[in-house]
KEROBA-308468 format. One record per residue: x, y, z of N, C-alpha, C in turn; chain; residue number from 1; residue in one letter. Coordinates in nm, 4 decimals. Atoms other than C-alpha are relative to their C-alpha. Layout:
BEGIN
        n.x        n.y        n.z       ca.x       ca.y       ca.z        c.x        c.y        c.z   vexvo   senu   tise
          X          Y          Z          X          Y          Z          X          Y          Z       A    NUM      A
...
This chain:
BEGIN
        n.x        n.y        n.z       ca.x       ca.y       ca.z        c.x        c.y        c.z   vexvo   senu   tise
     0.0977    -0.0202    -0.1075     9.2503    15.2608     8.0875     0.0158     0.1375     0.0655       A      1      X
    -0.0256    -0.1287    -0.0623     9.4177    15.5675     8.2352    -0.0573     0.1141    -0.0832       A      2      X
     0.0519    -0.1038     0.0890     9.3263    15.7751     7.9300    -0.1527     0.0030     0.0021       A      3      X
     0.1463     0.0064    -0.0058     8.9674    15.6554     7.9489    -0.0516     0.0685     0.1265       A      4      X
     0.0392    -0.0616    -0.1272     8.9429    15.7564     8.3136     0.0194     0.1514    -0.0053       A      5      X
    -0.0266    -0.1436     0.0109     9.1023    16.0955     8.2420    -0.1050     0.0683    -0.0872       A      6      X
     0.1014    -0.0564     0.0900     8.8597    16.1539     7.9548    -0.1352     0.0095     0.0686       A      7      X
     0.1278    -0.0005    -0.0717     8.5646    16.0581     8.1715    -0.0042     0.1106     0.1045       A      8      X
    -0.0064    -0.1062    -0.1009     8.6769    16.2946     8.4479    -0.0106     0.1378    -0.0644       A      9      X
     0.0076    -0.1285     0.0695     8.7217    16.5775     8.2002    -0.1431     0.0284    -0.0452       A     10      X
     0.1378    -0.0189     0.0451     8.3755    16.5232     8.0532    -0.0928     0.0326     0.1171       A     11      X
     0.0825    -0.0276    -0.1188     8.2232    16.5154     8.4025     0.0209     0.1429     0.0469       A     12      X
    -0.0295    -0.1375    -0.0427     8.3987    16.8394     8.4950    -0.0585     0.1014    -0.0972       A     13      X
     0.0526    -0.0916     0.1028     8.2921    17.0008     8.1673    -0.1506     0.0160     0.0114       A     14      X
     0.1458    -0.0069    -0.0165     7.9293    16.9244     8.2547    -0.0393     0.0606     0.1338       A     15      X
     0.0369    -0.0376    -0.1367     7.9416    17.0178     8.6243     0.0821     0.1176     0.0543       A     16      X
    -0.0804    -0.0988    -0.0715     8.2260    17.2071     8.7888     0.0360     0.1194    -0.0877       A     17      X
    -0.0459    -0.1101     0.0858     8.3513    17.4117     8.4937    -0.1124     0.1002    -0.0299       A     18      X
     0.1063    -0.0990     0.0233     8.0135    17.5664     8.3937    -0.0485     0.0690     0.1261       A     19      X
     0.0424    -0.0612    -0.1258     7.9286    17.6265     8.7598     0.0951     0.1119     0.0398       A     20      X
    -0.0987    -0.1025    -0.0345     8.2508    17.8142     8.8307    -0.0053     0.1150    -0.0995       A     21      X
     0.0042    -0.1045     0.1028     8.2293    18.0017     8.5006    -0.1213     0.0897     0.0166       A     22      X
     0.1223    -0.0795    -0.0150     7.8702    18.1114     8.5581     0.0074     0.0903     0.1221       A     23      X
    -0.0063    -0.0777    -0.1236     7.9313    18.2244     8.9153     0.1051     0.1104    -0.0069       A     24      X
    -0.1137    -0.0920    -0.0009     8.2572    18.4002     8.8367    -0.0049     0.1030    -0.1117       A     25      X
    -0.0172    -0.0857     0.1167     8.2261    18.5463     8.4897    -0.1295     0.0462    -0.0671       A     26      X
     0.1207    -0.0351     0.0742     7.8666    18.5554     8.3665    -0.0629     0.1286     0.0524       A     27      X
     0.0680    -0.1245    -0.0368     7.7074    18.8995     8.3637    -0.1495    -0.0221     0.0189       A     28      X
     0.1424     0.0312    -0.0138     7.3676    18.7279     8.3609    -0.0333    -0.0610     0.1358       A     29      X
     0.0217     0.0550    -0.1329     7.4145    18.5826     8.7077     0.0200     0.1117     0.1019       A     30      X
    -0.0062    -0.1112    -0.0941     7.3357    18.8366     8.9778     0.0371    -0.0484     0.1395       A     31      X
    -0.0393     0.0288    -0.1376     7.4991    18.8356     9.3184    -0.0193     0.1273     0.0830       A     32      X
     0.0110    -0.1192    -0.0841     7.5762    19.1521     9.5159    -0.0784     0.1104    -0.0690       A     33      X
     0.0762    -0.1127     0.0512     7.3394    19.4428     9.4735     0.0790     0.1289     0.0094       A     34      X
    -0.0667    -0.1306    -0.0047     7.4217    19.8149     9.4578     0.0533     0.0332     0.1394       A     35      X
    -0.0658    -0.0375    -0.1258     7.6362    19.9755     9.7260    -0.0857     0.1004     0.0754       A     36      X
     0.0843    -0.0818    -0.0860     7.3611    20.1060     9.9501    -0.0483    -0.0869     0.1163       A     37      X
     0.0340     0.0684    -0.1251     7.2220    20.0125    10.2906    -0.1226    -0.0901    -0.0164       A     38      X
     0.1064     0.0966     0.0219     7.0049    19.7291    10.1647     0.0582    -0.1406    -0.0024       A     39      X
    -0.0378     0.1408    -0.0004     7.0245    19.3533    10.2153    -0.1203    -0.0813    -0.0470       A     40      X
     0.1056     0.0916     0.0436     6.8240    19.0795    10.0426     0.0186    -0.1340     0.0698       A     41      X
     0.0043     0.1340    -0.0572     6.7433    18.7764    10.2547    -0.0779    -0.0897    -0.0954       A     42      X
     0.0671     0.0925     0.0906     6.6542    18.4784    10.0364    -0.0119    -0.1364     0.0669       A     43      X
     0.0299     0.1277    -0.0650     6.5024    18.1452    10.1373    -0.0321    -0.1052    -0.1060       A     44      X
     0.0124     0.1058     0.0995     6.5338    17.8248     9.9349    -0.0713    -0.1230     0.0568       A     45      X
     0.0441     0.1381    -0.0258     6.3678    17.4805     9.9267    -0.1424    -0.0145     0.0492       A     46      X
     0.1370     0.0099    -0.0483     6.0189    17.5640    10.0560    -0.0999    -0.0029    -0.1144       A     47      X
     0.0485    -0.0317    -0.1345     5.7418    17.6148    10.1097    -0.0151    -0.1245     0.0868       A     48      X
     0.0103     0.1074    -0.0976     5.7261    17.4044    10.4235    -0.1163     0.0311     0.0935       A     49      X
     0.1203    -0.0297    -0.0798     5.3991    17.3693    10.6195     0.0282     0.0327     0.1462       A     50      X
    -0.0349    -0.0294    -0.1390     5.5770    17.3895    10.9557     0.0807     0.1289     0.0106       A     51      X
    -0.0969    -0.1078    -0.0208     5.8616    17.6343    10.9091    -0.0289     0.1277    -0.0794       A     52      X
     0.0255    -0.1228     0.0769     5.7475    17.8744    10.6359    -0.0940     0.0958     0.0738       A     53      X
     0.0832    -0.0940    -0.0768     5.4616    18.0176    10.8495     0.0761     0.0662     0.1150       A     54      X
    -0.0792    -0.0575    -0.1085     5.7007    18.0651    11.1435     0.0979     0.1046    -0.0532       A     55      X
    -0.0917    -0.0952     0.0619     5.9488    18.2352    10.9147    -0.0734     0.1269    -0.0413       A     56      X
     0.0771    -0.1178     0.0424     5.6824    18.4646    10.7706    -0.0401     0.0851     0.1197       A     57      X
     0.0308    -0.0753    -0.1219     5.5776    18.5614    11.1230     0.1208     0.0816     0.0448       A     58      X
    -0.1232    -0.0688    -0.0398     5.9402    18.6522    11.1989     0.0284     0.1179    -0.0913       A     59      X
    -0.0257    -0.1088     0.0958     5.9821    18.8576    10.8823    -0.0976     0.1149     0.0223       A     60      X
     0.1013    -0.1029    -0.0244     5.6582    19.0411    10.9553     0.0310     0.0791     0.1272       A     61      X
    -0.0323    -0.0656    -0.1273     5.7690    19.1166    11.3126     0.1044     0.1090    -0.0181       A     62      X
    -0.1090    -0.0949     0.0184     6.0805    19.2963    11.1892    -0.0152     0.0834    -0.1278       A     63      X
     0.0287    -0.0784     0.1207     5.9189    19.4521    10.8799     0.1013    -0.0281    -0.1110       A     64      X
    -0.0966     0.0435     0.1005     6.1458    19.2529    10.6496    -0.0731    -0.0539    -0.1219       A     65      X
     0.0462     0.0593     0.1254     6.0696    19.1825    10.2851     0.1117    -0.0888    -0.0523       A     66      X
    -0.1006     0.0984     0.0399     6.2462    18.8777    10.1435    -0.0392    -0.0631    -0.1335       A     67      X
     0.0251     0.0706     0.1255     6.2619    18.6477     9.8427     0.0050    -0.1494     0.0256       A     68      X
     0.0103     0.1447    -0.0176     6.1558    18.2829     9.8345     0.0200    -0.0699    -0.1338       A     69      X
    -0.0202     0.0829     0.1181     6.2948    18.0422     9.5758    -0.0613    -0.1363     0.0314       A     70      X
     0.0802     0.1146    -0.0410     6.0347    17.7682     9.5944     0.0134    -0.1155    -0.0990       A     71      X
     0.0024     0.1216     0.0812     6.0235    17.4116     9.4660    -0.1412    -0.0148    -0.0563       A     72      X
     0.1305    -0.0024     0.0656     5.7410    17.3818     9.2128    -0.1006    -0.0973     0.0561       A     73      X
     0.0952     0.0991    -0.0484     5.5832    17.0597     9.3361    -0.0438     0.0284     0.1439       A     74      X
     0.0389    -0.0397    -0.1358     5.5883    17.1898     9.6962    -0.0977     0.1173    -0.0044       A     75      X
     0.0910    -0.1139     0.0138     5.4233    17.5126     9.5853    -0.1408    -0.0476    -0.0312       A     76      X
     0.1319     0.0517     0.0352     5.1383    17.3144     9.4314    -0.0665    -0.0699     0.1177       A     77      X
     0.0554     0.0666    -0.1178     5.0975    17.1142     9.7536    -0.0442     0.0997     0.1069       A     78      X
     0.0290    -0.0987    -0.1052     5.0852    17.4308     9.9668    -0.0318     0.1375    -0.0610       A     79      X
     0.0333    -0.1277     0.0641     4.9143    17.7040     9.7624    -0.0304     0.1109     0.0992       A     80      X
     0.0300    -0.1011    -0.1009     4.8013    17.8783    10.0811     0.1259     0.0727     0.0453       A     81      X
    -0.1253    -0.0632    -0.0411     5.1641    17.9429    10.1754     0.0544     0.0904    -0.1105       A     82      X
    -0.0430    -0.0849     0.1122     5.2477    18.0743     9.8292    -0.0834     0.1280    -0.0016       A     83      X
     0.0864    -0.1182    -0.0026     4.9490    18.3082     9.8522     0.0367     0.0921     0.1153       A     84      X
    -0.0382    -0.0836    -0.1139     5.0557    18.4267    10.1955     0.1322     0.0728    -0.0283       A     85      X
    -0.1280    -0.0633     0.0362     5.4129    18.4913    10.0749    -0.0255     0.1194    -0.0916       A     86      X
     0.0313    -0.1072     0.0949     5.2719    18.6974     9.7891    -0.0729     0.1146     0.0682       A     87      X
     0.0813    -0.1035    -0.0640     5.0174    18.8845    10.0003     0.0803     0.0855     0.0970       A     88      X
    -0.0801    -0.0743    -0.0967     5.2819    18.9876    10.2528     0.1166     0.0745    -0.0649       A     89      X
    -0.0909    -0.0888     0.0707     5.4914    19.1532     9.9838     0.1377    -0.0543    -0.0303       A     90      X
    -0.1290     0.0609     0.0302     5.7734    18.9058     9.9284     0.0071    -0.0409    -0.1467       A     91      X
    -0.0211     0.0525     0.1352     5.9229    18.7999     9.5951    -0.0081    -0.1519     0.0016       A     92      X
     0.0031     0.1457     0.0158     5.8663    18.4452     9.4703     0.0718    -0.0366    -0.1297       A     93      X
    -0.0706     0.0544     0.1148     6.1151    18.2770     9.2388    -0.0094    -0.1509     0.0036       A     94      X
     0.0056     0.1458     0.0048     6.1615    17.9142     9.1394     0.1384    -0.0605     0.0210       A     95      X
    -0.1197     0.0748    -0.0400     6.4143    17.6512     9.2429    -0.0089    -0.1412    -0.0610       A     96      X
     0.0349     0.1228     0.0720     6.3258    17.3833     8.9812    -0.1323    -0.0578     0.0519       A     97      X
     0.1265     0.0597    -0.0389     6.0084    17.1763     8.9935     0.0205    -0.1014     0.1115       A     98      X
    -0.0454     0.0872    -0.1078     6.1829    16.9143     9.2057     0.1365     0.0509     0.0438       A     99      X
    -0.1313    -0.0463    -0.0463     6.4886    16.9846     9.4193     0.1059    -0.0982    -0.0501       A    100      X
    -0.0980     0.0868     0.0634     6.7306    16.8205     9.1795     0.1081     0.0858    -0.0647       A    101      X
    -0.1120    -0.0753     0.0555     7.0742    16.9392     9.0726    -0.0039     0.0002    -0.1519       A    102      X
    -0.0093    -0.0085     0.1457     7.1129    17.0620     8.7164     0.1122    -0.0872    -0.0561       A    103      X
    -0.1064     0.0900     0.0445     7.4226    16.8421     8.7012    -0.0560    -0.1335    -0.0477       A    104      X
     0.0596     0.1293     0.0344     7.1873    16.5448     8.6646    -0.1123     0.0129    -0.1033       A    105      X
     0.1082    -0.0236     0.0940     6.9555    16.6989     8.4061     0.0522     0.0213    -0.1415       A    106      X
    -0.0270    -0.0290     0.1404     6.9660    16.6894     8.0284    -0.0589     0.1363    -0.0331       A    107      X
     0.0601    -0.1296     0.0371     6.8833    17.0151     7.8462    -0.1526    -0.0041    -0.0034       A    108      X
     0.1462     0.0075     0.0081     6.5268    16.8970     7.7785    -0.0619    -0.0193     0.1383       A    109      X
     0.0518     0.0222    -0.1356     6.4795    16.7760     8.1371     0.0053     0.1281     0.0820       A    110      X
    -0.0098    -0.1262    -0.0729     6.6005    17.1060     8.2746    -0.1083     0.0970    -0.0459       A    111      X
     0.1055    -0.0868     0.0517     6.3634    17.2930     8.0476    -0.1348    -0.0385     0.0602       A    112      X
     0.1250     0.0468    -0.0604     6.0785    17.0769     8.1776    -0.0101     0.0434     0.1465       A    113      X
    -0.0007    -0.0415    -0.1400     6.1802    17.1542     8.5376    -0.0389     0.1467     0.0141       A    114      X
     0.0290    -0.1437    -0.0060     6.1696    17.5280     8.4737    -0.1444     0.0296    -0.0387       A    115      X
     0.1356    -0.0268     0.0500     5.8451    17.5254     8.2769    -0.1046    -0.0448     0.1016       A    116      X
     0.0981     0.0519    -0.0963     5.6609    17.3079     8.5286    -0.0046     0.0841     0.1266       A    117      X
    -0.0039    -0.0797    -0.1232     5.7784    17.5056     8.8308    -0.0652     0.1355    -0.0207       A    118      X
     0.0556    -0.1325     0.0274     5.6917    17.8396     8.6732    -0.1518    -0.0056    -0.0169       A    119      X
     0.1445     0.0133     0.0212     5.3465    17.7177     8.5666    -0.0728    -0.0239     0.1318       A    120      X
     0.0650     0.0282    -0.1276     5.2658    17.5830     8.9119    -0.0111     0.1266     0.0847       A    121      X
     0.0002    -0.1213    -0.0821     5.3629    17.9058     9.0853    -0.0915     0.1065    -0.0605       A    122      X
     0.0833    -0.1009     0.0666     5.1956    18.1312     8.8272    -0.1483    -0.0309     0.0145       A    123      X
     0.1403     0.0385    -0.0155     4.8719    17.9334     8.8574    -0.0544     0.0422     0.1361       A    124      X
     0.0416    -0.0402    -0.1356     4.8643    18.0264     9.2269     0.0010     0.1513     0.0162       A    125      X
    -0.0165    -0.1444    -0.0220     4.9857    18.3868     9.2136    -0.0668     0.0867    -0.1051       A    126      X
     0.0537    -0.0800     0.1097     4.8421    18.4964     8.8799     0.1032     0.0915    -0.0621       A    127      X
    -0.1081    -0.0829     0.0531     5.1802    18.6501     8.7963     0.1082    -0.0870    -0.0612       A    128      X
    -0.1114     0.0715     0.0605     5.4698    18.5470     8.5762     0.1166    -0.0092     0.0985       A    129      X
    -0.1199     0.0170    -0.0815     5.7760    18.4107     8.7519     0.1194     0.0547    -0.0766       A    130      X
    -0.1131    -0.0626     0.0681     6.0879    18.6119     8.6710     0.1352    -0.0337     0.0630       A    131      X
    -0.1245     0.0253    -0.0729     6.3468    18.4880     8.9244     0.0272    -0.1494     0.0084       A    132      X
    -0.0397     0.1411    -0.0050     6.5413    18.1611     8.9256     0.1306    -0.0153     0.0759       A    133      X
    -0.1257     0.0381    -0.0646     6.8038    18.0039     9.1463     0.0186    -0.1508    -0.0170       A    134      X
    -0.0232     0.1435     0.0157     6.9561    17.6658     9.0547     0.0199    -0.0681     0.1353       A    135      X
    -0.0251     0.0743    -0.1246     6.9383    17.4086     9.3366     0.1495    -0.0243     0.0217       A    136      X
    -0.1400     0.0119    -0.0403     7.2710    17.3945     9.5197     0.0927     0.0957    -0.0765       A    137      X
    -0.0838    -0.0898     0.0799     7.3906    17.6701     9.2850     0.0739    -0.0718    -0.1110       A    138      X
    -0.0661     0.0810     0.1030     7.4752    17.4063     9.0231    -0.0444     0.0398    -0.1403       A    139      X
     0.0251    -0.0315     0.1406     7.5020    17.5004     8.6572     0.0548    -0.1128    -0.0868       A    140      X
    -0.0577     0.0825     0.1057     7.5445    17.2730     8.3565     0.0195     0.0908    -0.1220       A    141      X
    -0.0276    -0.0900     0.1125     7.6474    17.4050     8.0116    -0.1237     0.0672    -0.0593       A    142      X
     0.1217    -0.0534     0.0614     7.2822    17.4747     7.9203    -0.0868     0.0796     0.0981       A    143      X
     0.0846    -0.0633    -0.1019     7.1539    17.6276     8.2452    -0.0382     0.1429    -0.0376       A    144      X
     0.0303    -0.1407     0.0273     7.1833    17.9912     8.1444    -0.0850     0.0173    -0.1253       A    145      X
     0.0817    -0.0128     0.1213     7.0367    17.9384     7.7988    -0.1435    -0.0458     0.0265       A    146      X
     0.1352     0.0470    -0.0311     6.7415    17.7384     7.9325    -0.0723     0.0954     0.0942       A    147      X
     0.0596    -0.0951    -0.0954     6.6853    17.9996     8.2052     0.0047     0.1431    -0.0532       A    148      X
    -0.0175    -0.1334     0.0590     6.7165    18.2904     7.9626    -0.1161     0.0939     0.0289       A    149      X
     0.1174    -0.0848    -0.0270     6.3644    18.4136     8.0423    -0.0093     0.0415     0.1466       A    150      X
    -0.0008    -0.0334    -0.1409     6.4510    18.4450     8.4100     0.1256     0.0796     0.0358       A    151      X
    -0.1206    -0.0563    -0.0593     6.6910    18.6506     8.6174     0.0571    -0.1063     0.0933       A    152      X
    -0.0627     0.1036    -0.0813     6.9344    18.4007     8.7678     0.0722     0.0658     0.1171       A    153      X
    -0.0467    -0.0657    -0.1217     7.0148    18.4927     9.1267     0.0851    -0.0962     0.0829       A    154      X
    -0.0829     0.0776    -0.0914     7.3039    18.3612     9.3346     0.0067     0.0728     0.1336       A    155      X
    -0.0078    -0.0586    -0.1338     7.4338    18.4996     9.6628     0.1393     0.0538     0.0270       A    156      X
    -0.1310    -0.0423    -0.0491     7.7132    18.6831     9.8383     0.0428    -0.0870     0.1167       A    157      X
    -0.0304     0.0818    -0.1171     7.6875    18.4604    10.1464    -0.1025    -0.1112     0.0153       A    158      X
     0.0868     0.1133    -0.0307     7.5476    18.1166    10.2265     0.0567    -0.0651     0.1263       A    159      X
    -0.0649     0.0331    -0.1273     7.6159    18.0533    10.5967    -0.0169    -0.1433     0.0491       A    160      X
     0.0062     0.1405    -0.0386     7.5326    17.6814    10.6053    -0.1025    -0.0320     0.1067       A    161      X
     0.1023     0.0186    -0.1031     7.2131    17.6942    10.8077    -0.0600    -0.1402     0.0006       A    162      X
     0.0593     0.1327     0.0098     7.1131    17.3438    10.6913     0.0772    -0.1074     0.0781       A    163      X
    -0.0868     0.1000    -0.0614     7.3946    17.1691    10.8810    -0.0478    -0.0405     0.1397       A    164      X
     0.0399     0.0526    -0.1312     7.3232    16.9494    11.1831     0.0809     0.0647     0.1118       A    165      X
    -0.0880    -0.0566    -0.1022     7.6181    17.1043    11.3680    -0.0235     0.1481     0.0268       A    166      X
     0.0213    -0.1442    -0.0141     7.4891    17.4606    11.3290    -0.0795     0.0299     0.1275       A    167      X
     0.0714    -0.0451    -0.1198     7.3853    17.6367    11.6491    -0.0607     0.1375    -0.0257       A    168      X
     0.0652    -0.1300     0.0157     7.1679    17.9426    11.6940     0.1023     0.1132     0.0074       A    169      X
    -0.0965    -0.1078    -0.0169     7.4531    18.1613    11.8179     0.1022     0.0031    -0.1141       A    170      X
    -0.0977     0.0059     0.1096     7.6976    18.0424    11.5520    -0.0597     0.0552    -0.1289       A    171      X
     0.0649    -0.0487     0.1214     7.4486    18.1098    11.2741    -0.0251     0.1500     0.0085       A    172      X
     0.0206    -0.1444    -0.0171     7.3611    18.4525    11.4149     0.1297     0.0757    -0.0246       A    173      X
    -0.1301    -0.0637     0.0226     7.7319    18.5382    11.4161     0.0367    -0.0008    -0.1481       A    174      X
    -0.0283     0.0074     0.1433     7.7656    18.4216    11.0555    -0.0845     0.1012    -0.0775       A    175      X
     0.0866    -0.0985     0.0650     7.4708    18.6374    10.9541     0.0539     0.1418     0.0220       A    176      X
    -0.0579    -0.1318    -0.0276     7.6302    18.9383    11.1230     0.1245     0.0232    -0.0856       A    177      X
    -0.1206    -0.0125     0.0821     7.9551    18.8705    10.9382    -0.0345     0.0218    -0.1475       A    178      X
     0.0428    -0.0140     0.1394     7.7623    18.8569    10.6093    -0.0667     0.1343    -0.0278       A    179      X
     0.0738    -0.1261     0.0115     7.5901    19.1912    10.6745     0.0861     0.1069    -0.0663       A    180      X
    -0.0737    -0.1033     0.0727     7.7068    19.4489    10.4188    -0.0900     0.0588    -0.1073       A    181      X
     0.0804    -0.0655     0.1029     7.5749    19.6860    10.1546    -0.0193    -0.0919    -0.1208       A    182      X
     0.0308     0.0772     0.1191     7.3991    19.4987     9.8747     0.0132    -0.1497     0.0154       A    183      X
    -0.0177     0.1436    -0.0213     7.4447    19.1562    10.0333    -0.1255    -0.0784    -0.0379       A    184      X
     0.1073     0.0959     0.0271     7.2335    18.8624     9.9143     0.0329    -0.1246     0.0820       A    185      X
    -0.0274     0.1073    -0.0943     7.2143    18.6040    10.1930    -0.0996    -0.1134    -0.0210       A    186      X
     0.0844     0.1158     0.0268     7.0827    18.2534    10.1315    -0.0180    -0.0864     0.1240       A    187      X
     0.0390     0.0876    -0.1099     6.8979    18.0544    10.3998    -0.1049    -0.0983    -0.0527       A    188      X
     0.0902     0.1051     0.0453     6.6526    17.7639    10.3884    -0.1159    -0.0175     0.0988       A    189      X
     0.1162     0.0163    -0.0868     6.2976    17.7270    10.5205    -0.0573    -0.1415    -0.0071       A    190      X
     0.0384     0.1399    -0.0012     6.2822    17.3510    10.4686     0.1227    -0.0842     0.0308       A    191      X
    -0.1119     0.0872    -0.0359     6.4960    17.0740    10.6138    -0.0100    -0.1378    -0.0611       A    192      X
     0.0182     0.1337     0.0568     6.3816    16.7852    10.3941     0.0795    -0.0236    -0.1277       A    193      X
    -0.0861     0.0173     0.1161     6.6369    16.8383    10.1169     0.1156    -0.0927     0.0344       A    194      X
    -0.1128     0.0899    -0.0209     6.9132    16.5800    10.0733     0.1187     0.0773     0.0572       A    195      X
    -0.1149    -0.0635    -0.0626     7.2024    16.6708    10.3025    -0.0346     0.0986     0.1094       A    196      X
     0.0414    -0.0973    -0.1021     6.9983    16.9007    10.5265    -0.0487    -0.0719     0.1253       A    197      X
     0.0536     0.0533    -0.1249     6.9101    16.8435    10.8906    -0.1469     0.0377     0.0102       A    198      X
     0.1448    -0.0184     0.0082     6.5348    16.8052    10.9307    -0.0512     0.1200     0.0778       A    199      X
     0.0478    -0.1118    -0.0815     6.4945    17.0639    11.2074     0.0889     0.1239    -0.0115       A    200      X
    -0.0898    -0.1147     0.0169     6.7596    17.3046    11.0783    -0.0742     0.1331    -0.0129       A    201      X
     0.0685    -0.1290     0.0099     6.5007    17.5725    10.9884    -0.0406     0.0590     0.1351       A    202      X
     0.0351    -0.0521    -0.1327     6.4042    17.5995    11.3554     0.1170     0.0797     0.0574       A    203      X
    -0.1204    -0.0705    -0.0429     6.7629    17.6966    11.4383     0.0150     0.1293    -0.0795       A    204      X
    -0.0125    -0.1174     0.0865     6.7662    17.9343    11.1417    -0.0925     0.1125     0.0446       A    205      X
     0.0974    -0.1031    -0.0389     6.4536    18.1178    11.2571     0.0401     0.0659     0.1318       A    206      X
    -0.0463    -0.0562    -0.1271     6.5881    18.1604    11.6101     0.1208     0.0914    -0.0217       A    207      X
    -0.1172    -0.0826     0.0302     6.9182    18.2929    11.4723    -0.0414     0.1277    -0.0711       A    208      X
     0.0484    -0.1169     0.0724     6.7264    18.5265    11.2437    -0.0554     0.1039     0.0966       A    209      X
     0.0484    -0.0919    -0.1035     6.5551    18.6781    11.5489     0.1168     0.0782     0.0604       A    210      X
    -0.1161    -0.0667    -0.0587     6.8950    18.7535    11.7029     0.0615     0.0999    -0.0978       A    211      X
    -0.0623    -0.0830     0.1037     7.0293    18.8958    11.3778    -0.0826     0.1250    -0.0291       A    212      X
     0.0845    -0.1131     0.0395     6.7329    19.1171    11.2921    -0.0279     0.0959     0.1154       A    213      X
     0.0325    -0.0850    -0.1146     6.6895    19.2514    11.6436     0.1178     0.0828     0.0494       A    214      X
    -0.1120    -0.0772    -0.0537     7.0394    19.3922    11.6929     0.0120     0.1373    -0.0670       A    215      X
    -0.0051    -0.1400     0.0424     7.1296    19.7573    11.6461     0.0620     0.0172    -0.1389       A    216      X
    -0.0654    -0.0135     0.1302     7.3559    19.7066    11.3455    -0.0952    -0.0343    -0.1137       A    217      X
     0.0963     0.0365     0.1048     7.0808    19.5342    11.1455    -0.1039     0.1092    -0.0202       A    218      X
     0.0979    -0.1090     0.0108     6.8509    19.8277    11.2200     0.0471     0.1099    -0.0944       A    219      X
    -0.0543    -0.1013     0.0920     7.0799    20.0397    11.0028    -0.0231    -0.0370    -0.1461       A    220      X
     0.0220     0.0477     0.1361     6.9852    19.8340    10.6961    -0.1481    -0.0149    -0.0299       A    221      X
     0.1339     0.0320     0.0474     6.6701    19.7979    10.4901     0.0064    -0.1399    -0.0613       A    222      X
     0.0028     0.1363     0.0523     6.5853    19.4344    10.4205    -0.1084    -0.0075    -0.1071       A    223      X
     0.0864    -0.0170     0.1161     6.4331    19.4154    10.0746    -0.0046    -0.1264    -0.0852       A    224      X
     0.0086     0.1093     0.0958     6.3261    19.1774     9.8005     0.1113     0.0142    -0.1039       A    225      X
    -0.0975    -0.0035     0.1088     6.5584    19.0872     9.5162    -0.0391     0.1052    -0.1033       A    226      X
     0.0461    -0.0989     0.0987     6.3455    19.3001     9.2819     0.0351     0.1406     0.0446       A    227      X
    -0.0307    -0.1330    -0.0516     6.3878    19.6047     9.5056     0.1510     0.0227     0.0043       A    228      X
    -0.1463    -0.0147    -0.0113     6.7596    19.5409     9.5616     0.0620     0.0435    -0.1316       A    229      X
    -0.0624    -0.0280     0.1297     6.8378    19.5534     9.1901    -0.0675     0.1115    -0.0783       A    230      X
     0.0657    -0.1129     0.0661     6.6021    19.8390     9.1054     0.0811     0.1263     0.0178       A    231      X
    -0.0772    -0.1241    -0.0063     6.7872    20.1562     9.0213    -0.0810     0.1076     0.0688       A    232      X
     0.0692    -0.1081    -0.0697     6.6985    20.4406     9.2528     0.0225     0.1302    -0.0715       A    233      X
    -0.0122    -0.1318     0.0620     6.6317    20.7867     9.1238     0.0941     0.0884     0.0791       A    234      X
    -0.0953    -0.0917    -0.0662     6.8987    21.0449     9.1982    -0.0756     0.1087     0.0728       A    235      X
């Protein structure tokens, strides 16, 4: 029995934890920090949300910030007006699976279906191909990178936990300031209906974002899309 349990635990780790750590740590195909220049990429997962995404877009517009949204395919289809607004205001749009489901629970064929469906839904609204992908919860299985080969897989340098019920505006603003650095990729969330998230967490996030973007240190940085962050600048 002990050997059976050990074998089962090893197989589970080989499908979940091991590929996730390997992809984040060693894969050259997984992008995190950008070049060492005064640019930061703010990224927002799990939307679009009919309540919080418009408020977030208003905030980004106020501070002349361009960002990247990793959207859930089925939500994008429900709220095409928000996807169009994100596009029209100059932000990047990537996908976050068709449903917000961990790749740890998907077979290779199911994961492929998630990617294809999400990309098709978003492309039907924007008229453009989707090129960016972020796995929900940052979870990789052994087939994630091969199935997502047609996309740039984007992770983060900092994920300050804005979805937590215990998070306060001031605490989150301080975490954002601590994450501020050249080439940083910071992950936040514009929806609170994901498993494990607090429903009104995006309201706290938006208030903290106001504090973060309005201070003098943030004014020294350019807040850009993922595409701009990784674009080589001419000498």
